[in-house]
C-alpha positions in Angstrom: -79.9 217.4 16.9 -79.0 213.9 18.4 -79.3 210.4 16.4 -77.2 208.0 18.9 -80.5 206.1 18.9 -78.9 204.5 15.8 -77.9 201.1 18.0 -74.6 200.0 17.7 -74.7 196.5 17.8 -76.1 196.7 14.3 -73.0 197.6 13.1 -71.8 194.0 12.2 -68.1 193.0 11.2 -68.7 193.3 7.6 -72.3 194.8 7.0 -74.9 196.0 8.6 -77.6 193.5 10.1 -80.8 194.6 12.2 -84.3 194.1 13.4 -86.9 195.6 11.0 -88.6 198.3 12.3 -87.0 198.8 15.2 -83.5 198.6 15.1 -83.4 199.5 11.2 -85.9 201.5 9.1 -86.6 204.3 6.7 -85.2 207.2 9.0 -82.2 204.7 9.5 -82.0 203.9 5.7 -82.1 207.9 5.1 -79.1 208.7 7.6 -77.2 205.8 5.7 -77.0 207.4 2.5 -76.4 210.3 3.8 -73.3 209.0 5.8 -72.6 207.1 2.9 -72.3 210.2 0.2 -70.6 211.7 2.8 -68.0 209.0 2.2 -68.4 208.8 -1.3 -67.8 212.7 -1.9 -64.5 212.4 0.1 -63.5 209.5 -2.9 -65.4 211.3 -5.4 -67.6 208.7 -5.6 -70.9 210.3 -7.6 -72.9 207.5 -8.4 -74.2 204.5 -6.5 -75.9 200.6 -6.9 -78.8 200.1 -5.0 -80.8 196.6 -5.1 -82.8 194.7 -2.6 -83.6 191.5 -1.7 -87.5 190.0 -1.2 -87.9 190.9 2.5 -91.2 193.0 3.0 -89.1 195.4 4.3 -86.5 196.1 1.7 -88.6 198.2 -0.9 -89.5 201.1 1.6 -85.5 200.9 3.0 -84.1 200.8 -0.6 -87.0 204.1 -1.2 -85.4 205.5 2.0 -81.5 205.0 1.1 -82.1 206.6 -2.1 -83.4 209.6 -0.9 -80.5 209.9 1.6 -78.0 209.1 -0.9 -79.4 211.2 -3.8 -80.3 214.5 -1.0 -76.3 214.5 -0.4 -75.8 214.5 -3.9 -75.1 210.9 -5.3 -76.8 209.6 -8.0 -78.6 206.0 -8.0 -78.8 203.4 -10.6 -82.2 201.6 -8.6 -81.8 197.7 -10.6 -84.7 197.1 -8.2 -85.5 193.1 -6.7 -82.0 191.3 -7.4 -79.8 189.0 -5.2 -76.8 190.5 -4.1 -74.3 189.5 -6.8 -76.5 191.4 -9.6 -75.4 195.0 -7.3 -72.2 193.7 -7.5 -71.8 192.7 -11.1 -73.6 196.1 -12.0 -71.3 198.2 -9.8 -68.4 196.6 -12.2 -69.7 196.5 -15.3 -72.2 199.7 -14.8 -68.0 201.5 -13.4 -69.9 202.7 -10.5 -67.4 200.8 -8.4 -70.0 201.7 -5.1 -73.1 200.2 -4.5 -75.5 198.1 -1.4 -77.4 195.5 -1.4 -80.0 195.5 1.3 -80.5 191.8 2.0 -81.0 190.7 5.6 -79.1 187.3 4.1 -80.2 184.1 6.1 -81.5 185.8 9.0 -84.9 185.0 10.0 -87.9 187.3 8.4 -87.8 189.6 11.0 -84.3 191.1 9.7 -82.5 192.9 7.1 -79.6 194.5 6.3 -77.2 196.6 3.9 -74.1 195.2 2.0 -72.1 198.1 1.3 -68.9 198.9 -1.5 -67.6 202.3 -1.6 -64.7 203.1 -4.5 -64.6 199.6 -5.6 -63.6 198.5 -1.8 -66.2 196.2 0.4 -66.7 198.1 3.8 -65.9 196.3 6.3 -64.8 196.7 10.4 -63.4 200.2 10.4 -65.0 201.5 7.5 -68.7 200.5 8.7 -68.2 201.9 12.4 -67.2 205.4 10.5 -71.0 205.2 9.0 -71.8 204.6 12.6 -69.9 207.7 13.9 -70.9 210.4 10.7 -75.1 208.7 11.6 -75.0 209.9 14.8 -72.9 214.0 13.7 -74.5 216.6 12.0 -75.1 215.4 8.2 -76.2 218.3 6.3 -78.2 217.4 2.5 -77.5 219.4 -0.4 -80.2 222.0 -2.0 -79.8 220.1 -5.5 -80.5 215.9 -4.6 -79.2 214.1 -7.5 -81.0 211.6 -9.5 -82.3 208.2 -9.5 -82.9 206.1 -12.2 -84.5 202.5 -12.6 -82.1 200.1 -14.6 -82.8 196.2 -15.1 -79.7 194.2 -15.3 -80.7 190.4 -15.0 -80.2 189.7 -19.0 -77.1 191.0 -19.1 -76.4 189.1 -16.3 -77.1 186.3 -18.0 -75.7 186.8 -20.9 -72.8 187.7 -19.3 -72.5 183.9 -17.1 -73.3 182.3 -20.2 -70.6 183.7 -22.6 -68.2 182.7 -19.9 -69.5 179.0 -19.1 -70.2 176.9 -21.7 -71.6 173.0 -21.1 -70.4 170.1 -22.9 -73.5 169.1 -22.2 -77.5 169.2 -21.2 -78.0 168.6 -17.7 -81.0 167.4 -15.3 -81.0 169.6 -12.0 -83.6 170.7 -9.2 -82.9 173.8 -7.7 -84.4 175.2 -4.8 -84.3 179.0 -4.4 -86.1 179.0 -0.5 -88.9 181.7 -1.8 -85.9 184.1 -1.9 -84.1 186.7 -4.6 -82.4 184.2 -6.6 -86.1 183.2 -7.5 -86.4 185.7 -9.9 -83.5 184.6 -12.5 -82.5 181.5 -11.4 -85.1 179.2 -14.0 -83.4 181.2 -17.0 -80.0 181.1 -16.0 -80.0 177.6 -15.5 -82.3 176.9 -18.9 -80.3 179.6 -20.7 -76.4 177.1 -19.7 -78.7 174.2 -21.5 -80.2 172.8 -18.5 -83.7 171.5 -17.8 -84.4 172.0 -14.3 -87.2 171.3 -11.3 -88.2 173.9 -9.5 -88.4 174.3 -5.7 -89.7 177.6 -3.9 -89.0 179.4 -6.9 -91.8 182.2 -6.2 -90.2 184.9 -3.9 -91.9 185.0 -0.4 -89.8 186.9 2.7 -91.6 185.0 5.1 -89.6 182.0 3.9 -93.0 179.4 4.5 -91.4 176.5 3.1 -88.0 176.0 4.7 -85.6 179.1 6.0 -83.2 180.1 3.2 -79.4 178.8 4.4 -77.8 176.4 2.6 -75.8 175.7 5.7 -78.5 173.7 7.8 -78.6 170.2 6.6 -82.6 170.4 7.7 -83.2 173.3 4.6 -81.6 170.4 2.2 -84.4 168.0 2.6 -86.9 168.7 0.4 -84.0 169.4 -2.3 -82.5 166.2 -1.7 -86.2 164.6 -2.4 -86.6 166.2 -5.3 -83.3 165.4 -6.8 -84.4 161.4 -6.1 -88.0 161.3 -6.6 -87.0 163.8 -10.5 -84.2 161.7 -11.8 -81.6 165.0 -11.2 -78.1 164.3 -11.8 -77.3 167.4 -8.7 -79.4 169.6 -6.8 -78.4 172.9 -5.9 -79.7 175.8 -3.2 -79.0 179.1 -3.0 -79.0 181.8 0.4 -81.8 184.4 0.5 -79.7 186.8 -0.7 -77.9 184.4 -3.8 -74.2 184.5 -2.4 -74.3 181.3 -1.9 -74.1 177.7 -2.9 -75.5 174.7 -1.7 -75.3 171.2 -3.2 -76.5 167.5 -3.1 -76.3 164.6 -4.7 -78.8 161.7 -6.3 -77.8 159.8 -3.4 -78.4 162.7 -0.7 -75.3 163.0 0.1 -74.7 167.2 0.7 -71.1 168.2 -0.6 -70.2 171.3 1.8 -68.4 174.2 0.2 -65.1 173.3 1.1 -65.6 169.9 -1.0 -66.9 172.2 -3.8 -64.2 174.7 -3.7 -61.3 171.8 -4.3 -63.2 170.7 -7.3 -63.3 174.1 -8.2 -59.0 175.0 -7.0 -58.6 171.7 -9.2 -59.8 172.9 -12.2 -58.4 176.6 -12.1 -55.1 175.7 -11.2 -54.8 173.4 -14.4 -55.0 176.5 -16.6 -53.8 178.5 -13.7 -50.6 176.7 -12.0 -49.0 177.4 -9.0 -51.7 179.9 -8.6 -52.5 180.9 -4.9 -55.8 179.8 -3.7 -57.4 181.0 -0.5 -59.8 179.4 2.4 -60.7 180.3 5.4 -60.2 178.4 8.6 -63.5 176.5 8.9 -62.5 174.7 5.7 -61.4 170.9 5.8 -57.4 170.8 5.8 -58.0 168.8 2.5 -58.4 171.8 0.8 -54.9 172.8 1.5 -53.5 169.4 0.6 -55.9 169.4 -2.5 -54.5 172.4 -3.5 -50.8 171.8 -3.6 -51.2 167.9 -4.9 -52.6 170.5 -7.6 -49.7 172.5 -7.8 -51.2 175.2 -6.4 -50.3 177.9 -3.1 -53.3 177.2 -0.4 -53.4 180.2 2.1 -55.4 180.0 5.0 -57.5 183.0 5.7 -59.8 184.6 8.5 -63.9 184.0 7.9 -65.8 186.5 6.2 -66.6 187.3 3.0 -65.4 191.1 3.1 -62.5 190.1 4.6 -61.6 187.0 1.5 -62.8 189.1 -0.8 -60.2 191.8 0.5 -57.0 188.9 0.4 -58.7 188.0 -3.1 -57.6 191.4 -4.4 -54.6 191.8 -2.6 -53.1 188.3 -3.8 -54.3 188.7 -6.7 -55.4 184.9 -6.1 -58.2 183.5 -8.6 -60.3 182.0 -6.2 -61.3 181.8 -2.9 -63.6 180.5 -0.8 -65.4 179.5 2.8 -67.2 176.8 4.2 -69.8 179.4 5.1 -70.5 179.0 0.8 -69.3 182.0 0.2 -67.2 181.7 -3.5 -64.8 183.7 -5.2 -64.0 183.6 -8.9 -62.2 186.3 -9.7 -60.5 183.6 -12.5 -63.1 184.5 -15.8 -65.4 186.5 -13.1 -65.0 189.3 -11.1 -63.5 188.2 -7.3 -67.5 188.9 -5.0 -69.3 185.9 -3.8 -71.6 184.7 -5.9 -74.1 182.0 -5.8 -75.4 181.7 -9.2 -72.6 181.9 -11.3 -70.8 179.0 -8.7 -73.2 176.7 -9.6 -72.5 177.6 -13.2 -69.2 176.5 -13.5 -69.7 173.8 -11.3 -71.7 172.8 -13.6 -69.4 173.1 -16.7 -66.8 171.3 -14.4 -69.7 168.1 -14.0 -71.0 167.9 -17.8 -67.5 166.6 -18.5 -68.6 163.0 -16.3 -70.6 160.9 -16.8 -71.8 160.6 -13.5 -71.7 163.7 -11.7 -73.3 162.2 -8.0 -70.3 160.1 -8.2 -67.8 162.8 -8.9 -68.4 164.8 -5.9 -69.0 162.1 -3.2 -65.0 161.1 -4.5 -64.1 163.9 -3.6 -61.9 163.8 0.0 -63.9 163.5 3.2 -63.0 163.3 6.7 -65.5 162.9 9.3 -66.4 166.2 10.4 -69.0 168.2 12.1 -71.2 171.3 10.9 -70.5 174.4 12.0 -71.8 174.2 16.3 -72.5 177.2 18.8 -72.3 178.1 21.5 -74.7 180.8 22.8 -73.3 183.6 24.5 -74.0 186.9 25.7 -73.5 190.3 23.5 -70.1 190.9 23.9 -68.5 187.6 25.7 -67.5 185.3 22.4 -64.0 187.6 21.8 -63.2 187.4 25.2 -63.7 184.4 25.7 -62.1 183.1 22.7 -59.0 185.1 23.8 -58.6 183.4 27.0 -59.1 179.9 25.1 -55.9 180.8 22.8 -54.2 180.1 26.0 -55.0 176.5 26.4 -53.0 173.5 26.5 -54.6 170.7 23.6 -52.4 168.0 24.0 -51.8 165.7 20.9 -52.3 169.0 18.5 -49.3 169.5 16.9 -49.9 173.4 16.3 -52.3 176.6 17.0 -53.0 179.0 14.0 -55.0 182.0 15.5 -55.4 183.9 12.9 -59.5 184.1 13.5 -60.0 182.2 16.7 -58.1 178.9 18.3 -57.6 175.9 15.2 -55.6 172.7 16.8 -54.0 171.1 13.9 -53.7 167.9 14.5 -51.8 165.0 12.8 -55.7 163.5 11.9 -57.9 166.2 11.9 -58.4 170.0 13.4 -60.7 171.5 15.8 -61.2 175.3 15.6 -63.2 178.2 17.9 -63.9 181.3 16.7 -66.0 184.6 17.8 -68.4 184.8 15.4 -68.7 188.4 13.9 -72.1 188.3 13.4 -74.4 187.1 16.2 -73.2 186.2 19.7 -72.2 182.2 19.8 -68.7 180.7 19.5 -68.6 178.8 16.5 -66.5 174.9 17.0 -64.9 172.5 14.0 -64.1 169.7 13.8 -62.8 167.4 11.8 -60.9 163.8 11.4 -60.2 160.7 9.6 -61.5 158.8 11.8 -64.7 158.9 14.1 -62.3 158.0 17.7 -60.1 160.4 16.6 -62.9 162.9 15.9 -64.2 162.2 19.5 -60.4 162.4 20.6 -60.4 166.4 19.3 -63.2 167.4 20.3 -63.2 165.8 24.0 -59.1 168.0 24.2 -61.7 171.0 23.2 -64.3 170.3 25.8 -62.1 170.5 28.7 -60.1 173.7 27.4 -63.6 175.3 27.6 -64.8 173.6 30.3 -62.3 174.7 32.2 -62.9 178.6 31.3 -66.4 178.1 32.1 -68.0 174.8 33.5 -71.4 176.2 32.8 -72.0 176.8 29.5 -73.7 173.8 27.2 -71.7 172.5 24.8 -73.9 171.5 21.2 -71.4 168.2 21.3 
């Protein structure tokens, strides 16, 4: 029997993601379970933890995935509905080293997906392509299925966070769960840390009726900003759909993007671990590297992608890493995985020492910058386009960094163009210390891009 109908385009660089039920469905999840079982046996792994987000399709996919895993002889610990970081946490503390979070992350409601770790390593790139090949071939279930048991990990997780993080004083904060998976834990966790909480959209609803659960988009933070102002809160926290990313807003309505958050975390960590390496992705502000150096650390710029950053963190032994998208990884006092909830707790721990947290956050270095801008293309086009753009001349740039797309560095800022590994778009970002500088850098990129294809519609 051929299984070639499993579409290649859902096997992304960092995870599996697609539309339900056309691309992902129970049959897909069952075959994935068998394939993961095959990979697990090769590494001597016998047990997986499984958790899922609040999407309507998630419970069915979870059941089918576990059926595939157990039929292949792999035991499952079923965590039920939990944010993705709790799957990673459970894999560490229950010593499986392996797990699957069923989540569509911040994609629209019709999407779902699978984030996977095996033998203490996040699966990405070739590992995921190998799963595709296995799913298309012959996979023979065992005659004696393994077991699946249910386990509630939430109280353990809250206890683990509160044992590691203490606030010097109570704080009043607003929290926007965006009707995502963090709705089942956020209020309880932050109250356990001593916070008074004003909750927004804290019921799980896979339709996301209020706004999309993606704190990287400013329009999704509008309600939180209003709540912080009206309810006299010291700051606001927003989580994405599966809880591995954090958004932050101040009482004046300023959004503190994750690269600026990372500066604060780096300064804090370097007090306890001087001269450490701090990892950040190519989309981050140049001020991250400058601030890390100023605090006595070693800055290391790396490729975008939560799996790639996590692997680099493990390889280097760095205590901290972060991405512009909002994935922050603490290996100091935590387990080195991206966790929006724990990141929020660490932020409050620092800010509880300040009389005016909003002022502390707004004092972090800031240039004129753009959010992520996107040029839409056909499937398969962005990577080849970026390879051509790498040859382009940027007249006033001092150097080019090519580890992930092209990042042109200037005396007064940077410009970035890279191919997304999750959707068929070219992602752009610009920063400069003046508006005039920002326009100049954008102009150089505009000229270079339109020389390659003058039909493209540019978002700047």
